[in-house]
C-alpha positions in Angstrom: -2.7 -7.6 1.8 -6.0 -5.9 2.3 -9.5 -7.0 0.8 -9.4 -3.8 -1.5 -6.3 -5.0 -3.1 -7.3 -8.3 -4.4 -10.5 -8.7 -7.0 -13.6 -10.5 -6.4 -12.8 -13.3 -8.7 -9.3 -13.9 -7.0 -11.0 -13.8 -3.5 -13.7 -16.2 -4.5 -10.7 -18.8 -5.8 -8.8 -18.2 -2.6 -11.9 -19.0 -0.6 -12.6 -22.0 -2.7 -9.2 -23.1 -2.3 -9.3 -22.5 1.6 -12.4 -25.1 1.6 -10.3 -27.6 -0.2 -7.5 -27.1 2.0 -5.2 -26.0 -0.6 -4.8 -22.4 0.4 -1.2 -21.3 1.5 -0.7 -20.3 5.1 -0.6 -16.6 3.8 -3.6 -16.9 2.1 -5.5 -18.4 5.3 -4.1 -15.6 7.4 -5.4 -12.9 4.5 -9.1 -14.3 4.7 -8.9 -14.3 8.5 -7.6 -10.6 8.7 -10.4 -8.7 10.4 -11.0 -6.4 7.2 -11.6 -9.5 5.3 -13.6 -11.8 7.4 -17.0 -10.3 6.4 -15.9 -10.6 2.7 -14.9 -14.3 3.5 -18.6 -15.0 4.8 -20.0 -13.2 1.9 -18.0 -15.2 -0.7 -18.8 -18.7 1.0 -22.5 -17.7 0.9 -22.3 -16.7 -2.7 -20.5 -20.1 -3.1 -23.3 -21.9 -1.4 -26.0 -20.5 -3.8 -23.8 -21.2 -6.7 -23.4 -24.9 -5.7 -27.2 -25.2 -5.1 -27.9 -24.0 -8.7 -25.6 -26.6 -9.9 -27.5 -29.3 -8.1 -30.5 -27.9 -9.5 -29.1 -27.8 -12.8 -27.6 -31.4 -12.9 -30.8 -32.8 -11.5 -33.0 -31.0 -14.4 -30.2 -32.2 -16.9 -30.5 -35.9 -15.5 -34.3 -35.9 -15.7 -34.4 -34.4 -19.2 -31.7 -37.1 -20.4 -33.4 -39.9 -18.8 -36.9 -38.9 -20.2 -35.2 -38.3 -23.8 -33.3 -42.0 -23.6 -36.6 -43.8 -22.4 -38.3 -42.7 -25.6 -35.6 -44.5 -27.5 -37.1 -47.8 -26.0 -34.5 -50.6 -25.5 -31.9 -48.9 -27.4 -31.9 -46.0 -24.6 -31.8 -48.5 -21.5 -28.2 -48.5 -21.4 -28.2 -44.7 -22.0 -30.5 -44.1 -19.3 -28.5 -46.1 -16.7 -25.3 -44.4 -17.8 -26.5 -41.0 -17.8 -28.3 -41.4 -14.4 -25.1 -42.8 -13.3 -23.1 -39.7 -14.3 -25.3 -37.2 -13.0 -25.7 -39.1 -9.5 -21.8 -39.1 -9.3 -21.7 -35.3 -10.2 -24.3 -34.4 -7.9 -22.7 -36.4 -4.9 -19.5 -34.5 -5.7 -21.1 -31.0 -5.6 -23.1 -32.1 -2.4 -20.0 -33.3 -0.7 -18.2 -29.8 -1.6 -21.2 -28.2 -0.4 -21.1 -29.7 3.0 -17.4 -28.5 3.2 -18.4 -25.1 2.3 -21.4 -25.2 4.8 -19.2 -26.4 7.6 -16.4 -23.6 6.7 -19.3 -20.9 6.6 -20.3 -22.0 10.4 -16.5 -21.7 11.2 -16.2 -18.1 9.8 -19.8 -17.2 11.3 -18.2 -18.1 14.9 -15.4 -16.1 14.3 -17.5 -13.1 13.5 -19.6 -13.7 16.5 -16.7 -14.3 18.6 -15.4 -10.7 18.0 -18.8 -9.1 17.5 -19.2 -6.1 15.7 -15.7 -4.4 17.2 -13.9 -6.8 15.2 -12.9 -4.5 12.4 -13.0 -1.4 14.9 -10.3 -2.9 16.9 -8.1 -3.3 13.9 -8.8 0.1 13.0 -7.8 1.2 16.6 -4.4 -0.6 16.4 -3.8 1.1 13.3 -4.7 4.4 14.4 -2.3 4.0 17.6 0.5 2.9 15.2 -0.1 6.0 13.0 -0.2 8.1 15.9 3.0 7.2 17.3 4.6 7.5 14.0 3.1 11.0 13.5 4.4 11.8 17.1 7.8 10.9 16.0 7.6 12.7 12.9 6.5 15.8 14.8 9.4 15.7 17.2 12.0 15.0 14.4 10.7 17.9 12.3 10.7 20.3 15.1 13.9 19.2 16.3 12.5 18.3 19.7 14.4 15.9 21.9 12.7 12.7 22.6 12.0 11.5 26.2 12.3 8.0 27.7 8.5 7.6 27.4 8.7 8.6 23.4 11.6 5.9 23.0 9.4 3.5 25.0 6.6 4.2 22.3 9.0 3.8 19.4 10.2 0.3 20.7 6.6 -0.8 21.3 6.0 -0.2 17.6 8.6 -2.9 17.3 6.9 -5.2 19.7 9.0 -4.5 22.5 7.6 -3.4 26.0 10.0 -1.0 27.7 7.6 1.3 29.9 8.5 -0.4 33.0 12.1 0.6 32.6 11.2 4.4 32.6 11.9 6.0 35.7 9.7 8.4 37.4 11.0 12.1 36.8 10.8 12.8 40.8 12.8 9.5 41.4 15.5 10.8 38.7 15.6 14.2 40.5 16.0 12.6 44.1 19.0 10.4 42.5 20.5 13.5 41.2 20.3 15.2 44.6 21.9 12.2 46.1 25.0 12.4 43.8 
């Protein structure tokens, strides 16, 4: 899965779920993918801004309600207390979640710093190497060219098997043939 495959809303939801520790392992891996990490950081920043807006709105709503209920005199005293309690709980929950988002933002910033600007470039290099090996293989097949042990070692490397140390030097092979 790549970042361009998923909508911004779905990505933002995934980021929110990850902050709440409700994301699956696959979603966590998707977010940490080199091509997604900058988008992840941006989504966290947008989420922080959104939470700041929610805190500001809830504070303004609380002040407005308290002022309105105070004008009711003694009848509004209970309503002031209930309203204040409701908004203070709401703001506390938002601030708690904001703390976790802020902490996650710091973690993702460290990931970006650790890999630097080459983070995505390294991923692109790996993809290019894989594609080059596959193109080489297709070239040999389409031109009916026999593969060498080095070619076979390249193909095995695509599957995570290192076999270059098993390739014998051409001169060593010639020497073995002469001995026989």
